[in-house]
N, C-alpha and C positions, 0 to 999 in steps of 0.2 A: 853724506856720512852719518846722518842721523838714522838711517835704516841699519847701518852696520852696528852702531851703539846699541840700537834696540836689541838685536841679535845677541851681542855680547852680554847685555844686562840679563837677558833671558837664560843665557847659559850658566851665568854665575847664580842666579836665583834657584834654578833647578837643581844645580849641582850641590848648592848648601843643603837644600831639603833632603835630597838623596843621602848626603852624608850624615846628617842629623838622624834619619831613619835607621842607617846601617849602625851607628853609634847605639841607639836606643835598642837595637834588636839583638845585640851581642854582650851588652854591660851585664855582667854577673852581680850576684849578691855577695859582696866580699866579707870576709869573716870578722875582719877587725872593727868594721864600722857600721855593719848592717844586721847585727844580731845573730850572727852565724857563730854562735858559741853554745855550750852545753846547757841551755836553759830552756824553759817553755816559751815558745813565740810562735803564735799562729797567724801573725800578720803577713807573713810572706807566703804567696801563692807557689804551690808545689809545681804547677804548670809552667811558671814563669822564671822561678829562681835556678839559678845554676851554681851550686854552692859544693866545691870539689869534695868536701869532708862532712857535710852536714845532712842531717836527717830531713830537712826540709825539702830535699830533692825527692823523697818518696812520700811526702806529705804527713810525716809524724814530727812530733815536737822535741823528741828525746833522741840523741845519738844511739843508734843500735850498737850491739856487739855481735861477735861470731859471724855466722853465714849472712846475716842482715847487711853487713858491711859490703859483700859482694854484690848484693842487690843494689845499693847505693852506686856502685861502680858502673853497674850495667845501665841504670837510669842516666847517669852522668854521660856515659857513652853515647846513649841514644840521644840525649838532649843536644849533646854536641854536634853528633851527626845532622840532626835536624837544623840547627842554627846554621851549620856550614852550609848546608843545601839551600836554605833561605838566602843566606849572605851572597852565595854564588848567584843565585836567580836574580837577586837585586842588583848585582854587579852586571849581568847580562842585559838587564833592562836599562841600566844607566849607561852602558856602552852603546846600546842600540839608540837610546835617546841622544848621546852625544855626536853619533855618526849623522842622525837627522839634522841635528842643529848645524853640524859642520857643513851639510848640504846647503842648508838655508843661508849660512854666512857666505858660502861661495857664491850663492845666488845674488845676495845683497851686494856683494863686492862687484860682481859682474854688472848688475843694475846700475851701481853708483858710476861705473866706468863708462857705461853706455850714456848715462845722463850727462857726464862731463864732456863726452863726445858730441852732445848736442840731441840725443834722443829724448823723447818724452817720458815723463815718469808713469804715465797711465797705460795700462794695457788690459785686455779682458779676454775672456774665452768666448768663442763664437757658439751659436746654438747647435751647430753640428759637432761640437766637441773638439774641433781644432783650434790652434791659437789664432787669435785676431788682434793685430796691432792697431792701436790708436793713439793719435798725436794730436796735440793742440796745434802744432805747426801744419799748415794745409800742404805743405811741400814735402812732408815726410811722411811715409806710408809704412815703414819697416824699422825694426831696431838696428842700431848700428850705423846708420848713415846720418848726414848733415844736410841742412838747408844751404846750399851752395850759393843762394841768392844774398846770404848775409856777408859774403865776402866781395871786396871791392878791387883788390889787385889781381891783374890777369893771372899771374903765377899761382896766386892762392885759389882762385876761381877753378882753374884748369885742374890744380891738384885735388881740390875736393870732389870734383866729378870723377876723376880718376880713382879716388878712394873709394866713392860710392859704387863705381862700376866693379871694382874688385870685390867689395862686400856682396854685391848682388851675384856675381859669378860664384863666390865661395859658397854662399847659402843656397844657391840653386844648383850646386855641382855642375857648374858651366852650362846651365840651362837644362839640365835633365830632369830636375824636380822643381816645379814652379808652383806658386800660389797667387792669389789676387794682389796681396801686398807687394811681392816681388814684380808682378806685371805693372802695377801702378807706379812703383818707384822708377822702373826702368823707363817707362814711357815719359814720366814727368821729367827725369833728368835729361834723356835724350832730346826731347823737344826743347827744353831750356837751354841746352848746350848748343842746339841748332841756331837759336836766336842771337847767340853771343858773336859779335864781330871783333876779332883780334887781328891786329896787323892787317895783312893783306888777305885774310881768309874771307871767302865769299860766303854768301847767304845759303849757297847750294852745296857747301862742303859737307854737309851731314846728310841730307835728303837726295841731293843730286837733282837730275833734270826730269824726274818723273817719267822716265822712260823705262827703267828696269822694273821687274816685279817687286824687288826688294824696296825701291825708291817709292814705287806707288803704295806699298804697305805701310812705310813708316809715314808718309805724308797723310795718309787717311787717319793715322793715329794722332798726329800732330795737329791737324786741323779740326779735330774732334769728329770726324766722319764715323770713326770706330772708337769703341771703348776699349780701355786697356784690359779689361777682364776678359775679352773676346780673343786675346792672343793665344794661339796654339803654341805647343812646345816648340815646333819647328819655327813659327814666326818670332818667338821669343828669343830663340838662338839667333835668328836673323836680325834683330834689333840689336842684340850684343855685339855682333860683328859690326853693324853699322856705326855703333857707338865708339867702338875701338877705332874704327877708321876715321870717324869724326874728331876724335881725341888727338890722333896723330896729325890731322891736318891743322888743328888748332895749335897744337905745340909747335909744329913747323913754322906756322905763321908768326906765333909768338917769338920764337928763336930769331927769325929773320928780322923782326921788327926790332929786337935788342941790338942785333948787328948794325942795323941801319943807324941807331942811336948812336953806337960807338963810333961809326964813321964822321957822324955830325960833330 
């Protein structure tokens, strides 16, 4: 929440500064208190003063008569127009600033939610210009996922891997758009899930008997023969399907084990 507080403090500081500037830009010289009466006074700048009935508007110190009064009215009208234009310009700038700060605030809130979900606070841009996620947790390679090894109950472990898989599917468009972070996380979670024995689930419930092409593929990644970064889009989708099937088998084994406990 510290990040959110910083953004809110920044909004308040900038808004106060803009408000002060707006007030300073439009405050006129009032007749009753600032020398706007019929006497000599050259202390007021004609470029800055906006005095609705006084000669200082046109740079003289005595109130004129006759046609010169019309000149004062024209000058006041022009000054009012300029001040109004500047005021509107500053309003637009303030509105744009508030929009930017709103975006920063929304990002800060999202970051806070991700941190609460177990994501790391550190991220950086890659040299190619794309986003590159870095985490202090060696089992987390992308934002929005958890380290499922931090859970100890079978039901929580399975739910963690299920949530991670859904996050991977959503961020990749069901395997349509992939990057190195998504590949690493998918392989990491799939192979870790394969190592978990729940109920009567067998060690080969995820990888299989190493007979099918898909079984050979996932085995190569889990035993380290192949690196996750080499996954093609098609292979990535294959691993997603294998992990779905693996989760179904693990859940089925877990549910059966719970039934057996109930009979006991």
